[in-house]
N, C-alpha and C positions, 0 to 999 in steps of 0.2 A: 503493499500500499504507500510505502514511503516514496516508491518510483514515481507515483501519480502525484506526489506532491514535490516532486522536483529533484528528489534525491538521487544519486547515481546507485545502480544495484549491480551485484555481481553474484554469479553462482558459481562456486568452485567445487569442482568434483576431483577428488584425489584418492588414489588406492593402486593396489596391484593390478597388473594386466589380468583381464578376465574376471575382474571382480563386480562387473556391472555398472560401471559408470556410463557408458554409452546407452545401455538401455534405460537407467534412470533418467538420463536427460533426453533422451528422444522418444522411448517406450515403443509403443506399436501403432503405426499410423492409422490402421483400420479398425482399432478398438478404441472405444470410449473409455472403458475401465482400464486399459493399460496405456494411456498416453502418458508421455514423460512430463519431466518439469517444464521443458521448452514449450511445447505446444500448449500446455495448461497456462503458463504465464503469458503467452501472446494472446491468448483467449481473453484472460482477464484484463490486459493493458487495453486490447482494442475495444471491448467492451465498455470500457472505463472512458476511452477517448470519444465513442460514439455518443455516450450519455452526457459529456461535458458541454457546457455552454460558455461561450465567451472566452475560451481558452485555446491557446496554440500548443501545439506538442510537437517536439523534435525525437523521434525514434532513431536510436542507432543500436544495432547488436552486432556482436563478434561471437564467433564460435571458434576456439583456437584448440589445438591439441599440442602439448609439449611431452614429447617421448625421446627418451635418450639424448636430451639436450637440444633436439630438434624441433622447430615450431611450424605447425601446418596450420592454414586457414581452412576450416572445414566448410566454410560458406563460399570459398572461391571455387573458380572454374575447374582448378586443378588441385584437388585435395592432395595430391602425392608431393607438389612442390613445396620446397621448405623454403621459410621467410628467413630474411637475414636478422 
C-alpha cells in the first residue's frame, strides 16, 4: 500500500537454486489460485490506479536475476544477455 502513496517498493527473493524463488515470484499464469507475487502486485497496483482521481502515476518495474555474480534483465528481449 505504501507504493500507492509514493514510496518505492522492492521485493527481494533470495535462496538456493531450486528453492522456489521464481515460482513464488511468477506463479502459474493460467491459475488464479497459483498466481505469484508479481501478477498479484500488478493487479493491485493497476486496480488502485484505475480508482484514483486527480492523481498521476509513474510506474516502473524491473525483474533482475543475480546468479554467480552475473546480472540478467528478465524483462529484456534477451534474458540470457549479461548486464554490465
